[in-house]
C-alpha positions in Angstrom: 0.0 0.0 0.0 2.9 2.4 0.8 4.4 1.8 -2.6 1.1 2.3 -4.4 0.1 5.5 -2.6 3.4 7.3 -3.4 3.8 5.9 -6.9 0.3 7.2 -7.6 1.2 10.6 -6.0 4.3 10.7 -8.2 2.2 9.9 -11.3 -0.2 12.8 -10.4 2.7 15.1 -10.0 4.1 14.2 -13.4 0.7 14.4 -15.0 0.2 17.9 -13.6 3.7 19.0 -14.9 2.8 17.9 -18.4 -0.7 19.6 -18.5 -2.0 23.1 -18.5 -3.3 23.4 -15.0 -4.9 26.1 -12.9 -6.0 25.7 -9.4 -6.3 28.7 -6.9 -3.8 29.0 -4.2 -6.5 28.3 -1.6 -7.4 25.1 -3.3 -3.8 24.1 -3.6 -3.4 24.6 0.2 -6.6 22.6 0.9 -5.5 19.7 -1.4 -2.0 19.7 0.1 -3.5 19.7 3.6 -5.8 16.8 2.8 -3.0 14.6 1.3 -0.8 15.2 4.2 -3.6 14.4 6.7 -4.7 11.3 4.9 -1.2 10.0 4.7 -0.4 10.9 8.3 -3.4 9.0 9.6 -3.2 6.0 7.2 0.4 5.5 8.1 0.0 6.7 11.8 2.4 3.9 12.9 5.2 5.2 10.7 8.0 6.5 12.9 11.8 6.8 13.0 14.6 7.3 15.4 14.8 10.9 14.4 11.1 11.4 15.2 11.3 9.7 18.6 14.4 11.7 19.5 12.1 14.7 19.8 10.3 12.9 22.6 13.6 11.7 24.2 14.9 15.3 24.2 11.6 16.6 25.5 11.6 14.2 28.4 15.1 15.4 29.4 13.6 19.0 29.5 10.5 18.0 31.5 12.6 16.1 34.0 15.0 19.1 34.3 18.1 16.9 33.8 21.4 18.7 33.9 22.3 17.5 30.4 21.8 18.9 26.9 19.8 16.3 25.0 20.2 17.1 21.3 22.4 18.1 18.4 20.2 21.1 17.6 19.4 24.4 19.2 16.8 24.4 22.1 13.8 24.6 19.7 14.1 20.8 19.2 13.8 19.7 22.8 11.2 22.4 23.6 8.9 21.1 20.7 9.4 17.6 22.0 8.5 18.7 25.5 5.3 20.4 24.2 4.3 17.1 22.4 4.7 15.2 25.6 2.7 17.7 27.6 -0.2 17.3 25.2 0.0 13.5 24.9 -3.3 13.1 26.9 -5.1 14.9 24.0 -3.1 13.6 21.0 -0.5 11.1 20.2 2.9 12.9 20.4 4.0 11.5 17.1 0.8 12.6 15.4 1.1 16.0 17.1 4.7 16.5 15.7 3.6 15.5 12.2 0.7 17.9 12.3 3.2 20.7 13.3 5.4 19.8 10.3 2.3 19.8 8.1 1.3 23.3 9.4 4.6 24.8 8.4 4.7 22.9 5.0 1.3 24.5 4.2 3.1 27.8 4.8 5.7 26.6 2.4 3.0 26.1 -0.3 1.9 29.7 0.1 5.6 30.9 0.0 6.2 29.0 -3.2 3.1 30.8 -4.5 4.5 34.3 -3.7 8.1 33.5 -4.7 7.0 32.1 -8.0 5.1 35.3 -8.8 1.8 33.7 -8.1 2.4 30.8 -10.5 -0.5 28.4 -9.7 1.1 25.4 -11.3 4.3 25.7 -9.3 2.2 26.2 -6.2 0.2 23.0 -6.8 3.3 21.0 -7.7 4.8 21.8 -4.3 1.5 21.0 -2.7 1.4 17.4 -4.1 5.2 16.7 -4.3 5.9 13.3 -2.8 9.5 14.1 -1.6 8.4 16.5 1.1 5.4 14.4 2.1 7.5 11.3 2.6 10.1 13.1 4.6 7.7 14.9 6.9 4.6 12.8 7.1 6.1 9.4 6.9 9.6 9.7 8.3 8.7 12.5 10.6 11.5 15.0 9.8 11.2 18.6 10.7 13.2 20.1 7.8 10.1 21.9 6.5 10.2 24.2 9.5 13.6 25.8 8.9 12.9 25.7 5.2 9.7 27.7 5.8 11.8 30.5 7.6 14.4 30.4 4.9 11.8 30.8 2.1 10.2 33.6 4.2 13.5 35.3 4.6 14.0 35.3 0.8 10.5 36.7 0.2 11.0 39.5 2.7 14.5 40.2 1.3 13.0 40.5 -2.3 10.5 42.9 -0.8 13.4 45.0 0.6 12.4 44.3 4.2 16.0 43.5 5.3 15.6 43.6 9.0 12.6 41.2 9.0 14.4 39.0 6.5 17.4 38.7 8.8 15.1 37.9 11.7 13.5 35.2 9.7 16.9 33.7 9.0 17.6 33.9 12.7 14.5 31.8 13.3 15.5 29.4 10.7 18.9 28.8 12.2 17.2 28.5 15.7 15.1 25.6 14.4 18.0 23.9 12.5 21.5 25.3 11.8 21.4 24.1 8.1 20.1 27.4 6.6 23.4 29.1 7.6 25.0 27.1 4.8 23.0 28.8 2.0 22.5 32.4 2.9 25.6 33.9 1.3 23.7 35.1 -1.7 21.5 37.2 0.6 24.5 38.5 2.5 26.1 39.6 -0.8 23.1 41.6 -1.8 22.4 43.0 1.6 22.7 46.8 1.5 23.6 47.2 5.2 25.9 44.4 6.0 25.6 45.2 9.7 22.0 43.9 9.7 23.5 40.4 9.1 24.3 40.3 12.8 20.5 39.9 13.4 20.8 36.2 12.3 22.6 35.5 15.6 19.8 37.0 17.7 17.4 34.2 18.4 20.0 31.4 18.6 22.1 33.3 21.0 19.1 34.3 23.2 17.9 30.6 23.2 21.3 29.3 24.2 21.7 31.8 27.0 18.2 31.2 28.3 18.6 27.4 28.2 21.9 27.7 30.0 20.5 30.0 32.7 17.2 28.2 33.2 18.3 24.6 33.1 21.8 25.2 34.7 23.6 23.6 31.7 27.0 25.1 30.8 27.0 27.0 27.4 29.7 24.8 26.0 27.7 21.7 26.6 25.0 23.2 24.4 27.2 24.5 21.7 29.6 21.5 21.3 26.9 19.0 20.2 25.5 21.5 17.7 29.0 22.1 16.3 29.5 18.4 15.9 26.2 17.8 14.1 26.6 16.0 10.7 24.8 13.4 8.7 25.8 9.8 8.2 29.0 9.0 6.4 29.1 6.4 3.6 25.4 6.5 2.4 25.6 9.1 -0.3 27.6 10.0 -3.3 31.3 10.5 -2.8 31.0 9.1 0.7 29.3 6.0 -0.6 32.2 5.5 -3.2 34.9 6.1 -0.6 33.4 3.5 1.9 33.4 0.9 -0.9 37.0 1.7 -1.9 38.3 2.4 1.6 36.0 0.7 4.1 38.3 1.4 7.1 39.1 5.0 6.4 40.9 6.7 9.4 38.7 9.1 11.4 41.2 11.9 11.2 41.4 11.7 7.4 37.6 11.7 7.2 37.5 14.8 9.5 40.1 16.5 7.2 38.0 15.7 4.2 34.9 17.2 5.9 36.8 20.4 6.6 38.0 20.6 3.1 34.5 20.2 1.9 33.1 22.9 4.0 35.9 25.3 3.1 35.2 24.6 -0.6 31.4 25.1 0.0 32.1 28.4 1.7 34.2 29.6 -1.1 31.9 28.4 -3.8 28.9 30.1 -2.0 30.3 33.5 -3.2 30.5 32.4 -6.8 26.9 32.2 -8.0 26.1 35.8 -9.2 22.6 35.6 -10.7 20.3 38.5 -10.0 17.8 35.9 -8.7 18.7 34.9 -5.2 16.7 31.7 -5.5 18.8 30.5 -8.4 22.0 31.3 -6.5 20.8 29.4 -3.4 19.8 26.4 -5.6 23.4 26.3 -7.1 24.9 26.2 -3.6 22.5 23.4 -2.5 23.4 21.4 -5.6 27.1 21.9 -4.9 26.5 20.6 -1.4 24.7 17.5 -2.5 27.2 16.7 -5.2 30.3 16.9 -2.9 29.1 16.2 0.7 30.6 13.2 2.4 27.8 12.9 4.9 24.1 12.7 4.3 20.5 12.3 5.6 17.8 11.2 3.2 15.4 13.9 4.5 17.8 16.6 3.3 16.4 16.1 -0.2 13.3 18.1 0.9 15.4 21.2 1.0 15.9 21.0 -2.8 12.2 20.7 -3.6 10.9 24.3 -3.5 14.0 25.7 -5.2 13.9 23.1 -8.0 10.2 23.8 -8.5 10.7 27.6 -8.5 13.7 27.5 -10.9 12.7 24.5 -13.0 16.2 23.7 -14.4 16.4 21.4 -17.5 15.3 17.8 -16.8 14.3 18.8 -13.3 11.6 16.2 -13.3 14.2 13.4 -13.2 15.2 14.5 -9.7 11.6 14.0 -8.5 11.3 10.6 -10.1 14.6 9.2 -8.7 14.2 10.9 -5.3 10.7 9.6 -4.8 11.6 6.0 -5.7 14.8 6.3 -3.4 12.7 7.6 -0.4 10.1 4.9 -0.8 12.9 2.3 -0.6 14.6 4.1 2.2 11.6 4.6 4.5 9.6 1.4 3.9 11.1 0.1 7.2 9.5 3.0 9.0 6.1 1.8 7.9 6.3 -1.9 8.1 8.2 -4.4 10.3 10.1 -6.4 7.7 12.1 -9.6 8.2 15.8 -9.3 8.2 16.3 -10.8 4.7 13.7 -8.4 3.2 15.3 -5.4 5.0 18.7 -6.4 3.6 17.2 -6.3 0.1 15.7 -2.8 0.8 19.1 -1.6 2.0 20.7 -2.6 -1.3 17.9 -0.9 -3.2 18.3 2.2 -1.1 22.0 2.4 -2.0 21.2 1.8 -5.7 18.4 4.4 -5.9 20.4 6.8 -3.8 23.2 6.7 -6.3 20.7 7.4 -9.1 19.4 10.5 -7.2 23.0 11.7 -6.8 23.7 11.3 -10.5 20.5 13.4 -11.2 21.7 16.1 -8.9 25.1 16.1 -10.6 23.3 16.6 -13.9 21.3 19.5 -12.5 24.4 21.1 -11.1 26.2 20.7 -14.4 23.3 22.3 -16.3 23.1 25.2 -13.8 26.7 26.2 -14.3 25.6 28.2 -17.4 23.1 30.4 -15.6 
């Protein structure tokens, strides 16, 4: 059933792309909401370690333990604590997925605004299977920082720079990832001092948490600094682990640092007048060359690819959807070990195909 639902959703997505289509933004939001709610409640048992880690972190907060329970800023454990406080009214896992859905509906509207009210782009985001699998099946919260990043871009384009920097500050507060992709905004910022606003919410949250929960600031910052995805499951990392399965940890750390230096330097290179196109190029660079990876990260590409529509962009959605179906089936069903092993192989193969599609997109975007 899981396969059928998302292959049908992919089919509808591809059908809409090929046809002249017009649906009001209100109806796109309603359709997007209904799809997400139906999938959330049909597959209500779908969970993951990442989703339950919200609740683990929230329990530490409610118990006032003198430890810092997460690799993220305090938004993460606070949301987990709220889910636990409301558990007598609603399942904590369902509550979290509904919060993710709420922000993803905001993303639908922001795609509408950023696409200059293009109704087809709006509906494509509303029904895209990649984001829905990541948020409503696997239970990832990436749509929340993505919402604030898209909001920051919209406000920046409207020349509301203080509000744009504040939105970036909220984005980084929810997840530090957006900090990797904001150089194009910084380059075009008229008053560079306003850039300091991006530190406002994260710094306040760290200071408050340290004071209220009696946790040293370094114990909060160190896990955040050390956050990274899983090595060996994607692209170059996947190739390296095949050729060099026992790579030394110090060498791996050196390679990571080289990558981030290269990413930082490259982030100043895209010089299109369109900030969205510049950010997409940086994201594509990241996915092509990163050594560590989380499957849910693919959700970050979705609105930018829909807004830019690079050549053969639809190949990304086909490969990414099939990849995520193979990767997250084990979140939905309890599979025997031998079947799980098959899915692990399929996940690697399909993941490699997604990586190749992103390489192709990156190659095509070099001309713009």
